[in-house]
C-alpha angles and dihedrals in degrees: 000000000000120000117249116258126232092253093049090050093047090048092050091048091049091051090051091049092050093048097045103034110019100038095063090049090051089045091055090049090051092049091049090051090048091052090052093048091048089050088052092054107271097133098166098059114143117191101150095099092048092050092045090053093045093049093044102249115163121237115243113272099234127026123214092250091056090051091048092052092050112107112233116241092236093057097098133140127233090272091058096248121127112260108236125232110278096027118106120238124222091285092050096251117143126203105222125212113250119222127186125248110246110246111253112250128221094266100031121118108270091208095065140050125211127221133173107225120227111271092009127109098199120078116236120220113215118201114225126220118267111282096025118106128198092245089062097051118104098173145350125207112200106201091175131331090280103042125056139160119218121200119193126214118264094244094049123120089225114090124220089239089057090052092048090051092047094049092046089055090062095056101207095057124073 
């Protein structure tokens, strides 16, 4: 193994210094700026990911969508092969592919959510019921283009009863 050069050692030391000494200072400045922005009215400010990257936190190994798209070991056909996502089993039950909802941007329409369907290359915009905003939506299950199920986040100001009433008002949605 080759010995480390002076410049490699210096670069390694500078990276360590930046991570251990400068990152906490920058983190404090970011938190202070966030407090000011929240005081000015920005209620939907999210700095957790930025702080985690700055302080060297690792992202979780598997995300919920990856787990949902994993085929269970007991989902096998009569021939003993695993039944792929999208194919029905002997009872006609399909495991659907789960896709994430795109995070709403600063200038995006708050009355819609956007998903990219499995196998598709063009995003689909889904109109939400009256009174439901994109920031409140946790998940959308599209059964077919006319029927959908909307689930709101736990901390949302919109109650599940309100969602049920709004979806019932539209008839074809449930």
